N, C-alpha and C positions, 0 to 999 in steps of 0.2 A: 577626662573632665567633666566634672558636672555642672552645668548651667542651672542657676535660680532663677528663677522669673517670679520677679514681684510686680504686680501690676498694683499701681497708686492714684488713689483717687480723694482728695479730698482726706489725708490721713496725717495731718502734721502734727496732731498730736500723739499719734500713735508710732510713725515709722521710725521715730529714732530708735526704739527697744528692738525692734525689729532689725534692723541694719546693723543694731551693736552685735545682736547674737548672731549674725551671720558672718560680722568682721571678726569674732572671738571664735572662728573655727581652728580648731589645732592643725588642720591641713589645710593647706591653701590651694588645693587642686581642683577650683572649683571657679566660674565668671558671674555675676550678677549681672543680670537682663533686666533694668530698673525701668518700665514702662510707664510712665506719665499720663494718665488717661485725661488729660485738659484740667488739671487740678485748678482749684479756684481759690483757694486759702495759702497757706504758710508751706504745704508741702515742697515744693521745689526747693525754697528758702534753708529749710530745715536740711534736706538732701545734701544740697551745694557744702552747707554747714560741716556736714558730719564730712564729706569727701576732703575737703581742705584741712580738715583736724587730723582723720585717721591716715591719709592718703592709701586706701587700698587698692591693691591690685587688680586688675580685668575686671573693671565696672565699666557696663556701657549704659548711658541713661538716656533713653528713647522720648520723645515727647511726641504727642500726637492730639488729633482732636478727640474729645470726649466721645466714646463709642459703647463704655460698657464693659465691665470684667472681661466678658469672654473676648472681645475684640482684641482689647489689652493681652489677655492672655497667649492668642492667637499670633498676634505682633512678636510678641516675646519667643515663641516658638520659631519663627520664621529667624530671628536675629539671634538664637542660641548657636554656638560651636560645638558644645559637649555633645557627648556620646550618649548622657544621660541629662534630663530634664525635671527637676523638682519647683513645685508651684508651692510659693507662699503668698499670704495677702499682707496687705500693709499693717497689721498689727499680729501677726502670726511671732511666733519664738520657736527656735528650734535648740538643740542640746549643743554644745561647745566640741562635741566628738563627732557630730553625723557625720559630718564629711569622711573624716580619718574612718571610721567604721564601714562605710558603703564604699569606697573606691576598691580595697581588696577583692570584697564581691565584683564589682562591675568589671574589672579587669580579668580574676581566674576562672570565675563563673558566668558571667555574661546572662542574665536572667532578664526578660523583657521587662520585667516590674520586680520591686523591690520594696516593701513594705513594712512598718513597726508600728508600736505602740505611742499612743498618745494621750496625754490627759487634759483634760479642759479647767479651765482656770479661769478667775475673775480678773480684772484691771489690777487690782493689790495683789494678784500673785497667789493668791488664795485657791486651794486647789477643791473644786467642785467633783469633779468624778475622777478616777484611776482609769486606766483602759482593763488592767487585769480584775476591778472588782464586776465588771461587765463581761468581759471575752476572755477566751482562752489565751494563755500567756506564753507559749511555748514556740521555739526555733520549728520551722516547718518548711520544705521545700516539696512544691506542688504543681499543678498545671494550673491554667486560669478558670478551666472548667471546676475543680476541685475549690479552688479559691471561690468561685460564686456559689458553689453548693454549701459552703463554709458560711457565707455571708446570708445568703437567702434562704438556704431550707435547714440548716444546725443554727444557724445565728448565735455563732460562738466567734464572728471573727467580724472586722468590719476596719473599711479604709477611708480615709476621708483626703481631702486634697492635698493637705499640707504632709501626709504620713506614707506617700510613695512615690517613688523615683521611676520614671519611664524611661525606657528608651527610645531615642529619638528616631532610630531606623523603621521600630515597630509603629510609631505615630504617623510617620511618612510614607511608608507602605503601605498601611491600612487607610490612608487619609482621615484620619481622626482629629479631629479639632472640634474646638467647643463652638457652640450654636450662638451665634452673634445675635444679640437683641437679647439673650434670655439672661436671668438674673437670678432665678431660682432654680435649685436642682440642676443646673448646668455640669455643677463637678461630679452629681450622682453618674449623669448621663455617660460624660468621660470616661469615669472608672468602671462604669459597666460595659461601655464597648469595647477598652482597652483589655479588661481581662477576659472578654469574651473570645478574643484573638490572640490571646496569649499563650504559649506554650511552656512557659516555666515563670514560676513565682515565688520568691523568697519572701518569707516572714520571719522577721527577728525580734527577738522575745526582748526587747529594749525599748525604751521610753524616750522618743528623741523627738517629739513635736507637741508644742503646746498650743492649743486653740484657745485663745482670748473671748469668753463670752463677756461681753459686754452690757450694762445695766440697760442701755436704750437702744439696743439691738432691734433689728426690722422684723426679726425672728417671731418677735414679741407682740409685733404692732397689727392694727388690722390694716390688709393689705391686699387687694385682690391681686394684686400680681403674683402673691404667693401661690397660687395656684396653677401656675405655670409650670411648677414643679411637677405636675403629673403628666403634661404633653412631653416633658424632658424624657421620664421615663417611656412613654410611649414609642417614643424616637428611638432611644434605647434598644427597647423590644423589636420593633422591626429591623433593627440593625444585626440582634443577633439572631432573630431570623433568617435573614439573608446571607449573614456569614458563616453560622454554626445552626444549621436546622436541627440536628440531633442535640444538640445541647439545649435548644430553646424548647424543642418536647418533652425534655426531662425537666424542666425548669418552668414550664408553661403557666401552671397555677402558682407560683412565688412571684413571675414577674407580671402576668397580665391580671394578676387579681390581686394579692397579696402586696405586693409592693405599691401598687397604681391605689389601691385602696387605702392605703396606709397613708399616701400622701396625701389622699384627700380629706380622711376624717381627721388627722393631725393639724391640717392647716383652716379647717373649716371650724374644729374645736378650739382652736387659739383665736381666732377671728369672734367666735359667739363670747369665749371668755373676755375678750378686749371689749366687747360693747356692754357685758353684764357689770366687770368691776371699773372700768375706766369709765366709762359714759354713763353707768349707772341707769342703764335702761333695763327694762323690765323682762322677764324670759319671753315672754310673746312677741314684743316691740324688738327684741334683739333678734330673734328667729326670722321675723317677718322682714326687716331690714337686711339681713345679712343674706335672704333666699334672695331678695329683689337686687341686689347688687353683684351677686353673684350672676346671675340670669342675664344682668346688662351688660356683664365684663366676658362671660364664659356661657353663651347661650348652650342650653340643653346638657350642661354638664353635670349638674346635678341629679337630674333624670337618667342619664346615663349609670353614675355610679350607685343609685340606688340599684338600678337592673344588674348590675355586677354584683351586689350583693346579694341580690336573691337568687343568683343563678353559681354563686361561689359553692364549689366542690370539693374544697381542701380539707384536710382533717386536723388542722388547728385549732382547735377547740377553744382556746381564749380569745382566740383572732373571732371565731364563728359567734362568740357570744357577744363579742364589743359590736359586731355587725348588725346583730338583732336585736340590740339595743337601740342603734340609731336608727334604724328602719321604726322601729317604735316611736322613737320619739329623739331629737338630736338634745334635747333637757336631759333626757333620762341619761343619755351616752353623758353628757356633760357631769353629773352628780355620779354617775358610777365611776368615771375616770376619777373625779372628785375624792370620794369617799377611798378608793383603792389607793391613791397616792397618799392617803394621810394615816392608813394603817400601819 
């Protein structure tokens, strides 16, 4: 059986679509662990209405005080009775044949992780990006190490939280949980840790998950908490170094430099763009405010990232060019990315 863990916090306007996509599964070999993380809107009302209307089997509704998405997912892991766990957010969607396609693999092959393709869509179900437009789309059976190489080194594969099934035994044995209090990068940290200790990973060339990119997503806002994604990668880095030193040595450049610096560059540039476009600041004033707030929230982070850029020894020429642009000026970096995007 598969346990589908859904943390829910103030998603009254979205949870219906998510639950209906789960209720419509063609195979009922699953349970739903819905963890209400102290919602203050009508989330619970919507959930109770749907449960009364559709009478789904094997639904466990857990209510807890607000502790964040990581806390809610961890509670879901503890409540889960299935051999495998799928994590969905309260606005995600899955294909109706997802469970049906996964169950034979779970019983016949019993891999540590199963993953599949996903599309990014809008609230109105418009497709923004198909998985196969950016990554390889073919069935593969591999080790966790090979999967990490595909993700970090070759960059022809990607796993997001809702596009992977994790064996509960693996999570319990390796004591892998979400870092509570972390709301940015906690999913990437969890995935990296899990892959690092996985012996068998299967990728299915099938799109079965749909990530909804909402118009007012916090990923597009000015928020200093975004930079905790860097500390999340650093925790994953230490975990991999401890659990699998040989793997860490092979991917040290990708993990300790490229992955961490990419998080920093992406979040810095997004915050910078927000100050320029949404708040109408001048380039100089936006840079000054961003660096000031960054230093207040994350003392020394900017200097530490600049130092990493200085000593980057990888052979990724495009990445090296981006680093040099940022070191010259964040404004130059901003315009280079904007120009390349418009080409």
